[in-house]
Phi, psi and omega in degrees: 000127180252127182257138178234158173074208186280353183305314179307319183292321183292324181289337182271340184286314189298315182298345181264005189274009177086040181286156180295141180305131176089352182244013186298316181296317181298315181290318177301318181292326173294321179294313179299314181296314179299320177299316179289328180286331182260356186294336179287342185296314181296318179296318177296315178298323179300311180295318180296318178294321178294319178297318183287326186258344185060031178217129177292340180295335181270359180295327177298335176296327175297315182293321179293323179296316177300313179297320176301311179301318175305313178300314178303321186283327180275343185299320182284355177287127181266135182268139174242138177261135178262113186279000000 
């Protein structure tokens, strides 16, 4: 299996994030599935902004919008430290 792009870095980050013992596989599976399920959103937003404005310069606003929505969704999540 050949990995390309940012995926190898992302694959090594999650298991070190302090997951509950014995549930690492479950949490990693959810993380991987969510990434694949949401990956189309930035591309779609990019195309929509370009279509609405007729300028490729505004395509980045679609990507920024998706990132901002992700930030708003992650802010209420409380972090716990594993000592």
